[in-house]
OpenMM code with the backbone's topology and positions (N, CA, C; nanometers):
from openmm import Vec3, app, unit

residues = "MET LYS GLU ILE TYR LEU LYS TYR THR GLN PHE ASN LEU TRP ALA ASN ARG ARG MET VAL GLU THR PHE ALA PRO LEU SER THR GLU GLN PHE GLU ALA PRO ILE VAL SER SER PHE PRO SER VAL ARG LEU THR PHE LEU HIS ILE TRP ASP ALA GLU SER LEU TRP LEU ASP ARG LEU LYS GLY ASN SER PRO THR THR PHE PRO SER LYS TYR PHE VAL GLY ASP ASN THR GLU VAL LEU ASP ASN LEU LEU GLN VAL SER GLY ASP PHE GLN SER PHE VAL GLU MET GLN PRO ALA ASP PHE PHE GLU GLN ALA LEU ASP PHE THR THR LEU SER TYR GLY PRO GLN THR GLN ARG ALA PHE GLU MET ILE HIS HIS CYS MET ASN HIS SER THR PHE HIS ARG GLY GLN LEU ILE THR LEU GLY ARG GLN LEU GLY ILE GLN HIS PHE PRO PRO THR ASP TYR ALA PHE PHE LEU ARG GLU".split()
positions = [
    Vec3(11.2598, 6.9628, 12.4187),
    Vec3(11.2427, 7.0974, 12.3696),
    Vec3(11.2588, 7.1029, 12.2170),
    Vec3(11.3481, 7.0219, 12.1647),
    Vec3(11.3670, 7.0217, 12.0196),
    Vec3(11.2360, 6.9894, 11.9478),
    Vec3(11.1637, 6.8912, 11.9965),
    Vec3(11.0376, 6.8518, 11.9331),
    Vec3(10.9379, 6.9681, 11.9312),
    Vec3(10.9331, 7.0415, 12.0402),
    Vec3(10.8412, 7.1549, 12.0496),
    Vec3(10.8765, 7.2609, 11.9462),
    Vec3(11.0040, 7.2969, 11.9378),
    Vec3(11.0423, 7.4059, 11.8488),
    Vec3(11.0497, 7.3618, 11.7033),
    Vec3(11.0729, 7.2353, 11.6789),
    Vec3(11.0613, 7.1858, 11.5417),
    Vec3(10.9157, 7.1954, 11.4974),
    Vec3(10.8243, 7.1554, 11.5829),
    Vec3(10.6815, 7.1643, 11.5505),
    Vec3(10.6409, 7.3108, 11.5290),
    Vec3(10.6944, 7.3992, 11.6096),
    Vec3(10.6607, 7.5416, 11.5983),
    Vec3(10.7115, 7.6007, 11.4666),
    Vec3(10.8315, 7.5614, 11.4234),
    Vec3(10.8817, 7.6118, 11.2950),
    Vec3(10.8075, 7.5475, 11.1784),
    Vec3(10.7626, 7.4244, 11.1945),
    Vec3(10.6785, 7.3613, 11.0914),
    Vec3(10.5458, 7.4356, 11.0802),
    Vec3(10.4885, 7.4697, 11.1937),
    Vec3(10.3653, 7.5482, 11.1960),
    Vec3(10.3856, 7.6823, 11.1266),
    Vec3(10.4956, 7.7487, 11.1557),
    Vec3(10.5236, 7.8790, 11.0962),
    Vec3(10.5277, 7.8697, 10.9436),
    Vec3(10.5965, 7.7704, 10.8916),
    Vec3(10.6035, 7.7530, 10.7466),
    Vec3(10.4654, 7.7234, 10.6900),
    Vec3(10.3899, 7.6373, 10.7549),
    Vec3(10.2538, 7.6031, 10.7125),
    Vec3(10.1663, 7.7283, 10.7073),
    Vec3(10.1706, 7.8097, 10.8128),
    Vec3(10.0888, 7.9308, 10.8189),
    Vec3(10.1345, 8.0331, 10.7159),
    Vec3(10.2650, 8.0467, 10.6980),
    Vec3(10.3146, 8.1407, 10.5974),
    Vec3(10.2736, 8.0972, 10.4569),
    Vec3(10.2758, 7.9670, 10.4306),
    Vec3(10.2298, 7.9185, 10.2994),
    Vec3(10.0839, 7.9560, 10.2757),
    Vec3(10.0027, 7.9417, 10.3782),
    Vec3(9.8606, 7.9751, 10.3648),
    Vec3(9.8418, 8.1240, 10.3368),
    Vec3(9.9200, 8.2061, 10.4018),
    Vec3(9.9093, 8.3497, 10.3772),
    Vec3(9.9587, 8.3833, 10.2363),
    Vec3(10.0662, 8.3225, 10.1938),
    Vec3(10.1180, 8.3462, 10.0591),
    Vec3(10.0136, 8.3063, 9.9552),
    Vec3(9.9518, 8.1908, 9.9731),
    Vec3(9.8484, 8.1464, 9.8780),
    Vec3(9.7305, 8.2437, 9.8740),
    Vec3(9.6997, 8.3040, 9.9846),
    Vec3(9.5881, 8.3980, 9.9919),
    Vec3(9.6218, 8.5308, 9.9246),
    Vec3(9.7435, 8.5785, 9.9448),
    Vec3(9.7800, 8.7114, 9.8951),
    Vec3(9.8444, 8.7104, 9.7568),
    Vec3(9.8930, 8.5986, 9.7110),
    Vec3(9.9600, 8.5928, 9.5800),
    Vec3(9.8732, 8.6439, 9.4651),
    Vec3(9.7420, 8.6184, 9.4645),
    Vec3(9.6601, 8.6661, 9.3526),
    Vec3(9.6396, 8.8182, 9.3462),
    Vec3(9.6775, 8.8921, 9.4496),
    Vec3(9.6570, 9.0368, 9.4473),
    Vec3(9.7345, 9.1013, 9.3327),
    Vec3(9.6796, 9.2071, 9.2800),
    Vec3(9.7512, 9.2857, 9.1794),
    Vec3(9.8650, 9.3614, 9.2485),
    Vec3(9.9577, 9.4099, 9.1690),
    Vec3(10.0670, 9.4907, 9.2233),
    Vec3(10.0116, 9.6124, 9.2953),
    Vec3(9.9088, 9.6721, 9.2388),
    Vec3(9.8490, 9.7906, 9.3001),
    Vec3(9.7929, 9.7582, 9.4383),
    Vec3(9.7254, 9.6448, 9.4508),
    Vec3(9.6704, 9.6055, 9.5809),
    Vec3(9.7820, 9.5702, 9.6790),
    Vec3(9.8806, 9.4950, 9.6322),
    Vec3(9.9907, 9.4479, 9.7169),
    Vec3(10.0695, 9.5650, 9.7754),
    Vec3(10.0759, 9.6730, 9.6991),
    Vec3(10.1572, 9.7876, 9.7400),
    Vec3(10.0738, 9.9086, 9.7815),
    Vec3(9.9415, 9.8932, 9.7874),
    Vec3(9.8531, 10.0044, 9.8239),
    Vec3(9.8814, 10.0528, 9.9652),
    Vec3(9.8876, 10.1836, 9.9867),
    Vec3(9.9077, 10.2346, 10.1224),
    Vec3(9.7845, 10.2102, 10.2099),
    Vec3(9.8075, 10.1478, 10.3242),
    Vec3(9.7021, 10.1191, 10.4219),
    Vec3(9.7623, 10.1463, 10.5601),
    Vec3(9.6891, 10.2123, 10.6452),
    Vec3(9.7402, 10.2443, 10.7779),
    Vec3(9.7547, 10.1156, 10.8585),
    Vec3(9.8764, 10.0882, 10.9025),
    Vec3(9.9086, 9.9713, 10.9847),
    Vec3(10.0514, 9.9884, 11.0351),
    Vec3(10.1030, 9.8886, 11.1059),
    Vec3(10.2425, 9.8957, 11.1511),
    Vec3(10.3366, 9.9146, 11.0335),
    Vec3(10.3087, 9.8441, 10.9253),
    Vec3(10.3807, 9.8589, 10.7992),
    Vec3(10.2747, 9.8913, 10.6951),
    Vec3(10.2916, 10.0016, 10.6227),
    Vec3(10.1801, 10.0588, 10.5479),
    Vec3(10.1461, 9.9948, 10.4127),
    Vec3(10.1682, 9.8656, 10.3982),
    Vec3(10.1198, 9.7934, 10.2799),
    Vec3(10.1369, 9.6442, 10.3053),
    Vec3(10.0695, 9.5654, 10.2243),
    Vec3(10.0875, 9.4202, 10.2307),
    Vec3(10.2330, 9.3855, 10.2014),
    Vec3(10.2893, 9.4458, 10.0965),
    Vec3(10.4279, 9.4181, 10.0585),
    Vec3(10.5234, 9.4445, 10.1753),
    Vec3(10.5097, 9.5621, 10.2368),
    Vec3(10.6021, 9.5971, 10.3450),
    Vec3(10.5841, 9.5070, 10.4666),
    Vec3(10.4653, 9.4590, 10.4905),
    Vec3(10.4427, 9.3668, 10.6018),
    Vec3(10.5075, 9.2322, 10.5730),
    Vec3(10.4909, 9.1795, 10.4518),
    Vec3(10.5591, 9.0545, 10.4157),
    Vec3(10.7108, 9.0721, 10.4201),
    Vec3(10.7607, 9.1856, 10.3728),
    Vec3(10.9053, 9.2110, 10.3795),
    Vec3(10.9541, 9.2119, 10.5238),
    Vec3(10.8745, 9.2692, 10.6126),
    Vec3(10.9131, 9.2742, 10.7535),
    Vec3(10.9211, 9.1339, 10.8142),
    Vec3(10.8252, 9.0491, 10.7835),
    Vec3(10.8292, 8.9115, 10.8347),
    Vec3(10.9520, 8.8405, 10.7805),
    Vec3(10.9791, 8.8570, 10.6511),
    Vec3(11.0980, 8.7970, 10.5900),
    Vec3(11.2252, 8.8484, 10.6592),
    Vec3(11.2336, 8.9800, 10.6777),
    Vec3(11.3509, 9.0381, 10.7442),
    Vec3(11.3725, 8.9763, 10.8816),
    Vec3(11.2662, 8.9721, 10.9613),
    Vec3(11.2788, 8.9234, 11.0993),
    Vec3(11.3197, 8.7767, 11.1030),
    Vec3(11.2550, 8.6931, 11.0227),
    Vec3(11.2923, 8.5512, 11.0225),
    Vec3(11.4362, 8.5331, 10.9759),
    Vec3(11.4784, 8.6118, 10.8778),
    Vec3(11.6168, 8.6037, 10.8288),
    Vec3(11.7165, 8.6446, 10.9364),
    Vec3(11.6884, 8.7570, 11.0024),
    Vec3(11.7787, 8.8056, 11.1069),
    Vec3(11.7909, 8.7069, 11.2219),
    Vec3(11.6778, 8.6555, 11.2693),
    Vec3(11.6829, 8.5631, 11.3832),
    Vec3(11.7495, 8.4316, 11.3452),
    Vec3(11.7274, 8.3847, 11.2251),
    Vec3(11.7956, 8.2628, 11.1812),
    Vec3(11.9461, 8.2861, 11.1746),
    Vec3(11.9878, 8.3983, 11.1210),
    Vec3(12.1311, 8.4293, 11.1171),
    Vec3(12.1902, 8.4367, 11.2570),
    Vec3(12.1179, 8.4956, 11.3498),
    Vec3(12.1671, 8.5049, 11.4879),
    Vec3(12.1802, 8.3662, 11.5499),
    Vec3(12.0848, 8.2787, 11.5221),
    Vec3(12.0933, 8.1414, 11.5729),
    Vec3(12.2145, 8.0683, 11.5165),
    Vec3(12.2560, 8.1071, 11.3979),
    Vec3(12.3731, 8.0467, 11.3333),
    Vec3(12.5043, 8.1093, 11.3793),
    Vec3(12.4963, 8.2064, 11.4710),
    Vec3(12.6167, 8.2675, 11.5258),
    Vec3(12.6594, 8.3961, 11.4571),
    Vec3(12.5745, 8.4507, 11.3715),
    Vec3(12.6061, 8.5740, 11.3006),
    Vec3(12.5294, 8.6912, 11.3606),
    Vec3(12.5768, 8.8103, 11.3323),
    Vec3(12.5069, 8.9325, 11.3720),
    Vec3(12.4919, 9.0203, 11.2485),
    Vec3(12.3831, 9.0017, 11.1759),
    Vec3(12.3633, 9.0807, 11.0534),
    Vec3(12.3663, 9.2302, 11.0830),
    Vec3(12.4138, 9.3063, 10.9861),
    Vec3(12.4261, 9.4509, 11.0040),
    Vec3(12.3230, 9.5294, 10.9238),
    Vec3(12.2378, 9.4588, 10.8506),
    Vec3(12.1319, 9.5254, 10.7754),
    Vec3(12.0170, 9.4286, 10.7530),
    Vec3(11.9022, 9.4833, 10.7228),
    Vec3(11.7866, 9.4002, 10.6906),
    Vec3(11.8034, 9.3422, 10.5511),
    Vec3(11.7664, 9.2167, 10.5299),
    Vec3(11.7790, 9.1569, 10.3960),
    Vec3(11.7032, 9.2351, 10.2889),
    Vec3(11.5947, 9.2989, 10.3264),
    Vec3(11.5149, 9.3701, 10.2261),
    Vec3(11.5681, 9.5095, 10.1935),
    Vec3(11.6701, 9.5545, 10.2630),
    Vec3(11.7168, 9.6926, 10.2452),
    Vec3(11.7472, 9.7254, 10.0994),
    Vec3(11.8114, 9.6348, 10.0295),
    Vec3(11.8475, 9.6593, 9.8900),
    Vec3(11.7678, 9.5713, 9.7943),
    Vec3(11.6636, 9.5106, 9.8436),
    Vec3(11.5821, 9.4194, 9.7631),
    Vec3(11.4963, 9.5000, 9.6658),
    Vec3(11.4991, 9.4610, 9.5398),
    Vec3(11.4195, 9.5311, 9.4382),
    Vec3(11.3307, 9.4342, 9.3605),
    Vec3(11.3150, 9.3139, 9.4114),
    Vec3(11.2365, 9.2128, 9.3416),
    Vec3(11.0879, 9.2441, 9.3410),
    Vec3(11.0175, 9.1685, 9.2591),
    Vec3(10.8727, 9.1878, 9.2506),
    Vec3(10.8028, 9.1178, 9.3674),
    Vec3(10.6713, 9.1276, 9.3697),
    Vec3(10.5953, 9.0749, 9.4831),
    Vec3(10.5998, 8.9236, 9.4920),
    Vec3(10.6084, 8.8567, 9.3790),
    Vec3(10.6239, 8.7110, 9.3808),
    Vec3(10.7543, 8.6726, 9.4499),
    Vec3(10.8599, 8.7481, 9.4225),
    Vec3(10.9894, 8.7214, 9.4868),
    Vec3(10.9838, 8.7488, 9.6369),
    Vec3(10.9081, 8.8486, 9.6774),
    Vec3(10.8906, 8.8754, 9.8210),
    Vec3(10.8336, 8.7513, 9.8882),
    Vec3(10.7268, 8.6986, 9.8311),
    Vec3(10.6597, 8.5819, 9.8893),
    Vec3(10.7492, 8.4585, 9.8844),
    Vec3(10.8192, 8.4404, 9.7724),
    Vec3(10.9112, 8.3269, 9.7600),
    Vec3(11.0232, 8.3342, 9.8634),
    Vec3(11.0770, 8.4539, 9.8844),
    Vec3(11.1856, 8.4704, 9.9818),
    Vec3(11.1392, 8.4406, 10.1240),
    Vec3(11.0168, 8.4826, 10.1549),
    Vec3(10.9633, 8.4516, 10.2877),
    Vec3(10.9519, 8.3010, 10.3068),
    Vec3(10.8949, 8.2320, 10.2092),
    Vec3(10.8801, 8.0865, 10.2238),
    Vec3(11.0156, 8.0172, 10.2287),
    Vec3(11.1124, 8.0687, 10.1550),
    Vec3(11.2470, 8.0098, 10.1573),
    Vec3(11.3082, 8.0195, 10.2967),
    Vec3(11.3026, 8.1386, 10.3574),
    Vec3(11.3628, 8.1544, 10.4895),
    Vec3(11.2851, 8.0762, 10.5948),
    Vec3(11.1536, 8.0674, 10.5807),
    Vec3(11.0752, 7.9880, 10.6767),
    Vec3(11.1137, 7.8408, 10.6677),
    Vec3(11.1341, 7.7911, 10.5456),
    Vec3(11.1799, 7.6533, 10.5273),
    Vec3(11.3208, 7.6332, 10.5792),
    Vec3(11.4078, 7.7305, 10.5557),
    Vec3(11.5450, 7.7229, 10.6068),
    Vec3(11.5459, 7.7217, 10.7592),
    Vec3(11.4580, 7.7985, 10.8192),
    Vec3(11.4475, 7.8048, 10.9658),
    Vec3(11.4094, 7.6667, 11.0192),
    Vec3(11.3085, 7.6080, 10.9580),
    Vec3(11.2645, 7.4745, 11.0000),
    Vec3(11.3777, 7.3733, 10.9839),
    Vec3(11.4468, 7.3754, 10.8716),
    Vec3(11.5576, 7.2814, 10.8477),
    Vec3(11.6690, 7.3009, 10.9489),
    Vec3(11.6987, 7.4263, 10.9808),
    Vec3(11.8034, 7.4548, 11.0783),
    Vec3(11.7677, 7.3954, 11.2140),
    Vec3(11.6462, 7.4188, 11.2598),
    Vec3(11.6027, 7.3659, 11.3895),
    Vec3(11.6085, 7.2133, 11.3885),
    Vec3(11.5654, 7.1543, 11.2790),
    Vec3(11.5644, 7.0081, 11.2680),
    Vec3(11.7049, 6.9484, 11.2792),
    Vec3(11.8053, 7.0209, 11.2338),
    Vec3(11.9432, 6.9704, 11.2328),
    Vec3(12.0167, 6.9893, 11.3653),
    Vec3(11.9587, 7.0636, 11.4588),
    Vec3(12.0295, 7.0947, 11.5827),
    Vec3(12.0210, 6.9809, 11.6837),
    Vec3(12.1297, 6.9607, 11.7601),
    Vec3(12.1237, 6.8624, 11.8688),
    Vec3(12.0318, 6.9133, 11.9794),
    Vec3(11.9827, 6.8232, 12.0593),
    Vec3(11.8856, 6.8572, 12.1638),
    Vec3(11.9376, 6.9639, 12.2607),
    Vec3(12.0676, 6.9652, 12.2876),
    Vec3(12.1205, 7.0617, 12.3843),
    Vec3(12.1368, 7.2027, 12.3264),
    Vec3(12.1206, 7.2189, 12.1976),
    Vec3(12.1339, 7.3504, 12.1348),
    Vec3(12.0333, 7.4505, 12.1912),
    Vec3(11.9135, 7.4069, 12.2186),
    Vec3(11.8031, 7.4969, 12.2504),
    Vec3(11.8206, 7.5694, 12.3833),
    Vec3(11.8978, 7.5115, 12.4742),
    Vec3(11.9243, 7.5760, 12.6033),
    Vec3(12.0492, 7.6639, 12.5999),
    Vec3(12.1241, 7.6604, 12.4916),
    Vec3(12.2480, 7.7380, 12.4827),
    Vec3(12.2199, 7.8877, 12.4801),
    Vec3(12.3014, 7.9619, 12.5538),
    Vec3(12.2957, 8.1079, 12.5491),
    Vec3(12.3821, 8.1539, 12.4326),
    Vec3(12.3219, 8.2330, 12.3452),
    Vec3(12.3915, 8.2795, 12.2257),
    Vec3(12.4115, 8.4304, 12.2332),
    Vec3(12.5301, 8.4738, 12.1948),
    Vec3(12.5616, 8.6168, 12.1903),
    Vec3(12.5403, 8.6674, 12.0485),
    Vec3(12.4826, 8.7851, 12.0363),
    Vec3(12.4615, 8.8468, 11.9064),
    Vec3(12.4454, 8.9963, 11.9265),
    Vec3(12.4538, 9.0695, 11.8175),
    Vec3(12.4340, 9.2135, 11.8206),
    Vec3(12.3145, 9.2464, 11.7327),
    Vec3(12.2195, 9.3195, 11.7900),
    Vec3(12.1013, 9.3580, 11.7130),
    Vec3(12.1290, 9.4868, 11.6357),
    Vec3(12.0409, 9.5173, 11.5429),
    Vec3(12.0536, 9.6394, 11.4647),
    Vec3(12.0189, 9.7626, 11.5473),
    Vec3(11.9344, 9.7469, 11.6491),
    Vec3(11.8860, 9.8625, 11.7250),
    Vec3(11.9316, 9.8676, 11.8704),
    Vec3(11.9579, 9.7524, 11.9323),
    Vec3(11.9805, 9.7497, 12.0763),
    Vec3(12.1186, 9.7015, 12.1179),
    Vec3(12.2077, 9.6813, 12.0222),
    Vec3(12.3442, 9.6447, 12.0547),
    Vec3(12.3595, 9.5000, 12.0975),
    Vec3(12.4668, 9.4714, 12.1729),
    Vec3(12.4986, 9.3338, 12.2128),
    Vec3(12.3906, 9.2744, 12.3037),
    Vec3(12.3587, 9.1481, 12.2769),
    Vec3(12.2568, 9.0762, 12.3526),
    Vec3(12.3026, 8.9324, 12.3743),
    Vec3(12.2451, 8.8685, 12.4743),
    Vec3(12.2621, 8.7251, 12.4975),
    Vec3(12.1245, 8.6680, 12.5261),
    Vec3(12.0937, 8.5588, 12.4580),
    Vec3(11.9619, 8.4968, 12.4757),
    Vec3(11.9752, 8.3484, 12.4461),
    Vec3(11.8935, 8.2689, 12.5142),
    Vec3(11.8947, 8.1256, 12.4862),
    Vec3(11.8278, 8.0988, 12.3512),
    Vec3(11.8758, 7.9976, 12.2833),
    Vec3(11.8288, 7.9671, 12.1479),
    Vec3(11.6775, 7.9470, 12.1438),
    Vec3(11.6231, 7.8719, 12.2393),
    Vec3(11.4790, 7.8473, 12.2348),
    Vec3(11.3999, 7.9758, 12.2509),
    Vec3(11.4511, 8.0708, 12.3269),
    Vec3(11.3819, 8.1986, 12.3435),
    Vec3(11.3830, 8.2787, 12.2132),
    Vec3(11.4937, 8.2703, 12.1414),
    Vec3(11.5048, 8.3393, 12.0132),
    Vec3(11.4061, 8.2803, 11.9120),
    Vec3(11.3994, 8.1494, 11.9078),
    Vec3(11.3066, 8.0820, 11.8156),
    Vec3(11.1629, 8.1171, 11.8523),
    Vec3(11.1330, 8.1086, 11.9804),
    Vec3(10.9969, 8.1368, 12.0264),
    Vec3(10.9565, 8.2797, 11.9901),
    Vec3(11.0449, 8.3733, 12.0168),
    Vec3(11.0161, 8.5125, 11.9834),
    Vec3(10.9902, 8.5291, 11.8338),
    Vec3(11.0761, 8.4736, 11.7524),
    Vec3(11.0636, 8.4917, 11.6077),
    Vec3(10.9345, 8.4321, 11.5536),
    Vec3(10.9011, 8.3116, 11.5966),
    Vec3(10.7784, 8.2489, 11.5476),
    Vec3(10.6548, 8.3252, 11.5959),
    Vec3(10.6584, 8.3732, 11.7204),
    Vec3(10.5483, 8.4529, 11.7735),
    Vec3(10.5352, 8.5845, 11.6968),
    Vec3(10.6470, 8.6441, 11.6647),
    Vec3(10.6503, 8.7687, 11.5875),
    Vec3(10.5840, 8.7489, 11.4515),
    Vec3(10.6141, 8.6394, 11.3851),
    Vec3(10.5522, 8.6119, 11.2550),
    Vec3(10.4017, 8.5934, 11.2693),
    Vec3(10.3590, 8.5256, 11.3749),
    Vec3(10.2162, 8.5069, 11.3988),
    Vec3(10.1471, 8.6420, 11.4164),
    Vec3(10.2069, 8.7295, 11.4924),
    Vec3(10.1513, 8.8634, 11.5142),
    Vec3(10.1290, 8.9351, 11.3813),
    Vec3(10.2305, 8.9332, 11.2958),
    Vec3(10.2197, 9.0065, 11.1696),
    Vec3(10.1300, 8.9361, 11.0676),
    Vec3(10.1142, 8.8044, 11.0780),
    Vec3(10.0132, 8.7388, 10.9936),
    Vec3(9.8740, 8.7909, 11.0299),
    Vec3(9.8505, 8.8175, 11.1566),
    Vec3(9.7234, 8.8775, 11.1975),
    Vec3(9.7047, 9.0148, 11.1357),
    Vec3(9.8099, 9.0919, 11.1297),
    Vec3(9.8007, 9.2229, 11.0652),
    Vec3(9.7722, 9.2079, 10.9158),
    Vec3(9.8325, 9.1076, 10.8532),
    Vec3(9.8056, 9.0845, 10.7112),
    Vec3(9.6576, 9.0570, 10.6862),
    Vec3(9.5952, 8.9848, 10.7764),
    Vec3(9.4517, 8.9575, 10.7601),
    Vec3(9.3727, 9.0876, 10.7645),
    Vec3(9.4074, 9.1752, 10.8561),
    Vec3(9.3400, 9.3045, 10.8633),
    Vec3(9.3643, 9.3851, 10.7357),
    Vec3(9.4865, 9.3858, 10.6870),
    Vec3(9.5176, 9.4558, 10.5614),
    Vec3(9.4389, 9.3953, 10.4453),
    Vec3(9.4361, 9.2627, 10.4408),
    Vec3(9.3648, 9.1941, 10.3334),
    Vec3(9.2161, 9.2246, 10.3337),
    Vec3(9.1571, 9.2310, 10.4504),
    Vec3(9.0135, 9.2637, 10.4589),
    Vec3(8.9875, 9.4035, 10.4015),
    Vec3(9.0789, 9.4952, 10.4274),
    Vec3(9.0639, 9.6302, 10.3726),
    Vec3(9.0792, 9.6321, 10.2206),
    Vec3(9.1444, 9.5306, 10.1658),
    Vec3(9.1601, 9.5203, 10.0204),
    Vec3(9.0497, 9.4367, 9.9566),
    Vec3(8.9571, 9.3869, 10.0385),
    Vec3(8.8437, 9.3134, 9.9846),
    Vec3(8.8562, 9.1625, 9.9886),
    Vec3(8.9639, 9.1094, 10.0467),
    Vec3(8.9741, 8.9636, 10.0604),
    Vec3(8.8709, 8.9214, 10.1649),
    Vec3(8.7869, 8.8286, 10.1282),
    Vec3(8.6778, 8.7891, 10.2192),
    Vec3(8.7020, 8.6560, 10.2890),
    Vec3(8.7869, 8.5723, 10.2332),
    Vec3(8.8106, 8.4413, 10.2943),
    Vec3(8.9593, 8.4239, 10.3243),
    Vec3(8.9871, 8.3875, 10.4475),
    Vec3(9.1236, 8.3563, 10.4899),
    Vec3(9.1251, 8.2159, 10.5473),
    Vec3(9.2241, 8.1379, 10.5106),
    Vec3(9.2331, 8.0043, 10.5698),
    Vec3(9.2724, 8.0151, 10.7165),
    Vec3(9.2302, 7.9210, 10.7982),
    Vec3(9.2736, 7.9227, 10.9385),
    Vec3(9.4259, 7.9083, 10.9467),
    Vec3(9.4856, 7.9881, 11.0331),
    Vec3(9.6300, 7.9773, 11.0548),
    Vec3(9.6631, 7.9587, 11.2020),
    Vec3(9.5664, 7.9189, 11.2808),
    Vec3(9.5909, 7.8916, 11.4226),
    Vec3(9.6685, 7.7608, 11.4386),
    Vec3(9.7477, 7.7561, 11.5432),
    Vec3(9.8288, 7.6379, 11.5715),
    Vec3(9.7412, 7.5123, 11.5854),
    Vec3(9.6242, 7.5254, 11.6459),
    Vec3(9.5354, 7.4106, 11.6645),
    Vec3(9.4932, 7.3505, 11.5292),
    Vec3(9.4692, 7.4362, 11.4303),
    Vec3(9.4336, 7.3856, 11.2966),
    Vec3(9.5513, 7.3130, 11.2336),
    Vec3(9.6701, 7.3647, 11.2531),
    Vec3(9.7910, 7.2992, 11.2039),
    Vec3(9.8033, 7.1585, 11.2638),
    Vec3(9.7796, 7.1466, 11.3911),
    Vec3(9.7923, 7.0177, 11.4582),
    Vec3(9.6884, 6.9164, 11.4090),
    Vec3(9.5747, 6.9660, 11.3646),
    Vec3(9.4669, 6.8777, 11.3178),
    Vec3(9.4909, 6.8258, 11.1766),
    Vec3(9.5772, 6.8918, 11.1028),
    Vec3(9.5991, 6.8494, 10.9632),
    Vec3(9.6994, 6.7368, 10.9521),
] * unit.nanometer
topology = app.Topology()
chain = topology.addChain("A")
for resn in residues:
    res = topology.addResidue(resn, chain)
    for name in ("N", "CA", "C"):
        topology.addAtom(name, app.Element.getBySymbol(name[0]), res)
């Protein structure tokens, strides 16, 4: 199981890098332009992915964060993208350092919205990586509305081929 989830976190970082490279050239106006979606701008969507990966990584480490990392964040858009890549890399490193039996362990944590929870580590990792994939798809839709015409493939199969 460790091999599977290490590969999945490597894929997540690879896909996030591709999205960052695609969106980094946008102007501040484009990055922050209001667009109807789950999160109403490119910036807010990237912040949401960063928040989720940060929260789930903290929970895997035995913590229960009480706020979103972006709540008091005032950095520019480059910092948003840098922070996302940092947490994605940290997630991969964390998974790589875990013993094989870690992934089946049931972990207790408290969520920001639903209170106390217990979940196995591999389920938490799977959920988080899937969540990031979902929102990368939304970023593509947002980007198309901003005039981005080319997006690199971010499917898992393409990752495996590289």
